[in-house]
C-alpha positions as semicolon CSV with decimal commas, in nm:
position;residue;x (nm);y (nm);z (nm)
1;M;-1,118;1,267;-0,727
2;T;-1,152;0,911;-0,853
3;S;-0,936;0,615;-0,768
4;N;-0,762;0,346;-0,966
5;L;-1,011;0,112;-0,803
6;S;-1,306;0,094;-1,038
7;H;-1,454;-0,233;-0,915
8;S;-1,608;-0,317;-0,580
9;T;-1,370;-0,481;-0,340
10;S;-1,306;-0,510;0,027
11;I;-1,004;-0,388;0,216
12;A;-1,021;-0,721;0,401
13;R;-0,846;-0,873;0,095
14;A;-0,532;-0,679;0,166
15;I;-0,166;-0,740;0,221
16;G;-0,099;-0,958;0,518
17;A;-0,420;-1,155;0,483
18;S;-0,385;-1,528;0,440
19;G;-0,350;-1,736;0,125
20;A;-0,312;-1,633;-0,237
21;D;-0,509;-1,314;-0,172
22;A;-0,228;-1,182;0,050
23;V;-0,117;-0,917;-0,198
24;E;-0,368;-0,751;-0,424
25;R;-0,206;-0,536;-0,692
26;H;-0,362;-0,332;-0,969
27;S;-0,220;-0,189;-1,290
28;A;-0,070;0,109;-1,107
29;E;0,089;-0,122;-0,847
30;V;-0,160;-0,030;-0,573
31;L;-0,097;-0,213;-0,246
32;K;-0,394;-0,211;-0,009
33;V;-0,328;-0,237;0,363
34;S;-0,573;-0,339;0,636
35;T;-0,555;-0,324;1,013
36;R;-0,465;-0,694;1,012
37;S;-0,181;-0,654;0,761
38;R;0,164;-0,751;0,883
39;P;0,394;-0,450;0,833
40;S;0,692;-0,672;0,742
41;A;0,490;-0,844;0,467
42;V;0,370;-0,509;0,332
43;A;0,728;-0,377;0,350
44;G;0,850;-0,670;0,142
45;A;0,583;-0,600;-0,118
46;I;0,671;-0,228;-0,125
47;A;1,042;-0,306;-0,162
48;G;0,971;-0,549;-0,446
49;V;0,759;-0,300;-0,636
50;I;1,018;-0,024;-0,583
51;R;1,293;-0,253;-0,717
52;D;1,078;-0,338;-1,022
53;S;0,925;-0,004;-1,113
54;G;1,069;0,262;-0,882
55;M;0,726;0,362;-0,751
56;A;0,452;0,206;-0,537
57;E;0,113;0,329;-0,421
58;V;-0,010;0,217;-0,079
59;Q;-0,374;0,270;0,021
60;S;-0,531;0,241;0,364
61;I;-0,865;0,328;0,519
62;G;-0,885;0,405;0,889
63;A;-0,637;0,470;1,167
64;G;-0,532;0,107;1,222
65;A;-0,467;0,040;0,856
66;T;-0,281;0,368;0,815
67;N;-0,066;0,284;1,117
68;Q;0,030;-0,049;0,958
69;A;0,101;0,122;0,624
70;I;0,332;0,382;0,778
71;K;0,521;0,114;0,969
72;A;0,557;-0,081;0,646
73;V;0,706;0,218;0,462
74;A;0,961;0,265;0,741
75;I;1,053;-0,105;0,730
76;A;1,074;-0,101;0,348
77;R;1,308;0,196;0,372
78;S;1,545;-0,003;0,591
79;Y;1,522;-0,307;0,357
80;L;1,607;-0,094;0,055
81;S;1,878;0,113;0,225
82;E;2,085;-0,207;0,254
83;E;2,089;-0,206;-0,128
84;G;2,173;0,164;-0,156
85;I;1,816;0,263;-0,250
86;D;1,658;0,558;-0,069
87;I;1,282;0,614;-0,081
88;V;1,046;0,899;0,003
89;C;0,676;0,887;0,086
90;T;0,418;1,147;-0,017
91;P;0,082;1,118;0,163
92;S;-0,249;1,236;0,018
93;F;-0,621;1,162;0,032
94;I;-0,800;0,959;-0,235
95;D;-1,164;0,861;-0,279
96;V;-1,217;0,490;-0,339
97;A;-1,529;0,286;-0,416
98;I;-1,584;-0,009;-0,182
99;D;-1,900;-0,213;-0,224
100;E;-2,047;0,071;-0,431
101;E;-1,981;0,320;-0,150
102;E;-1,734;0,609;-0,168
103;R;-1,474;0,610;0,111
104;T;-1,180;0,839;0,175
105;A;-0,849;0,658;0,193
106;I;-0,494;0,763;0,268
107;R;-0,269;0,727;-0,035
108;L;0,103;0,692;0,025
109;L;0,306;0,740;-0,291
110;V;0,643;0,574;-0,232
111;E;0,920;0,660;-0,478
112;R;1,296;0,636;-0,516
113;R;1,466;0,955;-0,405
């Protein structure tokens, strides 16, 4: 399985990092989460993408990053429920290329119910 991530990049440039690199999005609205990502910031990004397109893809590598991603989905659900929007999350595995190395990531597909 290939990913939407065709270029080399680092998960360190993920949501919740500092500066203009805080949110890195790709054509399929892929949000990458790291261990250092703030779940509330990721949740805001998820909610924004859901409002705009109805679907968001969240990727994480490792237990810490996946923990932050799951928290973010739960927080985004509460943000959106205030607007009458309900979301569901479908987890899967995806292979991504990072620095020319294949890694297995968790892919959370978040969609309107």
